[in-house]
Each structure stands twice: as structure tokens, then as C-alpha cells.
VMD Tcl script that draws the C-alpha trace (Angstrom):
set ca {
  {60.20 130.53 161.28}
  {57.85 128.60 159.68}
  {59.04 125.04 158.65}
  {57.62 122.36 157.13}
  {58.45 118.81 158.53}
  {58.16 115.46 157.17}
  {58.86 113.28 160.17}
  {56.11 112.06 162.85}
  {59.18 111.05 165.65}
  {61.49 109.42 162.88}
  {63.75 112.03 162.50}
  {63.46 113.95 159.43}
  {65.00 116.58 157.15}
  {63.36 120.43 156.71}
  {62.10 120.63 153.49}
  {61.74 124.27 153.13}
  {61.39 127.09 155.63}
  {60.69 130.52 155.50}
  {62.22 132.73 157.81}
  {61.16 136.28 159.19}
  {64.77 138.42 160.65}
  {63.89 139.83 163.88}
  {63.36 143.26 162.19}
  {60.72 142.06 160.38}
  {62.29 142.54 156.81}
  {62.06 139.49 154.70}
  {64.39 140.57 151.81}
  {67.64 142.37 153.34}
  {70.55 143.51 151.98}
  {73.12 140.65 150.79}
  {75.73 139.87 153.27}
  {79.57 140.06 152.26}
  {81.47 136.96 152.87}
  {85.11 136.38 154.16}
  {87.81 134.71 152.31}
  {88.00 132.07 154.79}
  {87.80 128.52 154.03}
  {84.15 127.49 153.37}
  {82.72 124.09 154.61}
  {79.76 122.19 153.35}
  {78.23 120.86 156.84}
  {75.37 118.61 157.92}
  {74.05 120.22 161.13}
  {72.26 117.65 163.36}
  {70.36 119.78 165.56}
  {66.59 119.75 167.51}
  {63.81 121.72 165.94}
  {60.22 123.26 168.22}
  {57.27 121.62 166.88}
  {53.47 121.92 167.53}
  {50.90 119.64 167.66}
  {47.78 120.96 166.31}
  {44.39 119.52 167.86}
  {43.54 117.70 170.80}
  {46.74 115.26 172.13}
  {48.05 113.63 174.78}
  {51.01 115.41 176.16}
  {53.82 113.64 175.10}
  {57.05 115.52 173.63}
  {59.51 114.03 171.57}
  {63.28 115.04 170.70}
  {63.21 114.97 166.98}
  {66.64 115.34 165.47}
  {66.61 117.53 162.20}
  {69.11 118.02 159.42}
  {69.69 120.98 157.72}
  {72.75 121.04 155.22}
  {74.36 124.17 153.91}
  {77.67 126.40 154.01}
  {78.97 127.14 157.42}
  {79.16 130.87 157.74}
  {79.82 131.16 161.63}
  {79.45 129.48 164.72}
  {79.11 131.69 168.09}
  {77.81 131.02 171.40}
  {74.28 132.19 170.20}
  {74.00 131.26 166.43}
  {74.99 128.59 164.03}
  {74.62 130.24 160.64}
  {74.30 128.67 157.33}
  {73.96 130.03 153.36}
  {72.13 127.85 151.25}
  {74.31 129.48 148.31}
  {77.52 131.83 147.81}
  {77.70 134.11 144.92}
  {80.56 137.16 144.06}
  {81.17 137.50 147.37}
  {77.78 137.53 148.75}
  {76.07 134.63 151.37}
  {72.51 133.65 149.93}
  {69.63 132.20 151.84}
  {71.22 133.13 155.03}
  {69.76 130.24 158.13}
  {70.47 131.37 161.68}
  {69.89 128.10 164.02}
  {70.18 128.42 168.08}
  {73.92 127.46 168.88}
  {71.85 125.46 172.12}
  {69.71 123.58 169.97}
  {72.48 121.80 167.58}
  {73.57 118.15 168.59}
  {76.42 118.00 166.08}
  {78.25 119.01 162.79}
  {79.40 117.02 160.68}
  {81.41 118.21 157.66}
  {81.37 116.61 154.33}
  {83.52 118.99 152.27}
  {86.37 121.69 152.81}
  {86.49 124.02 149.80}
  {87.58 127.73 149.16}
  {86.69 129.53 146.08}
}
mol new
graphics top color blue
foreach p $ca { graphics top sphere $p radius 0.5 }
foreach p [lrange $ca 0 end-1] q [lrange $ca 1 end] { graphics top cylinder $p $q radius 0.2 }
display resetview
């Protein structure tokens, strides 16, 4: 996953991301949604990062926040959708559950 980060150790919000599914297909078939009640959430999690060029070794734990509709949380993945339309999820975001620090519910809603 390629992400554009705006922070340098002060915490931050991911502005944009381009994710490639493990099967290498960037445009997959839409995934249907369940009829359960959805939640708009903020997920605080630790993302990987890189320092380009020469640098001293000093790893940091930088909190990243991502917002979306909570699709599912399993032992492996916490999945958000950026949109939902006519029974389909759009722009699914898969965050490793091991990286999640906390989930804050912003709003409960249903169709």
C-alpha cells in the first residue's frame, strides 16, 4: 500500500492511499454489504513508514487516523469502506488488526 503522509512524528492523517489487492487486481468486483447496522468510525493505528536517503536509526511509533464505515473486524483485518451504495461497498480499506490502537465510533446509522 502506497500512502502519502503529511506528518513527521507529530501524528497525522493519511491523505490518500493506493492499495493493491493481494491478487494484483486494482479493480475488483464490487462486494455486497450486509443488512447490519453500520458505524462511521475513526481508527487509530500504527502504519509502516520509510526514511529515504541517509538517516540515523531512530524508529518512531506514529499514530495514523483513518475514517470510514466499519465493514468488519476480524483477528487479521479491520476493514473500512469509504462509500456504500445500493448494497455495495466502495473503496475498501484493509488495516491489519494487530496495528489498530483503538476504534472510536463517530455515529451509528443504518439504511
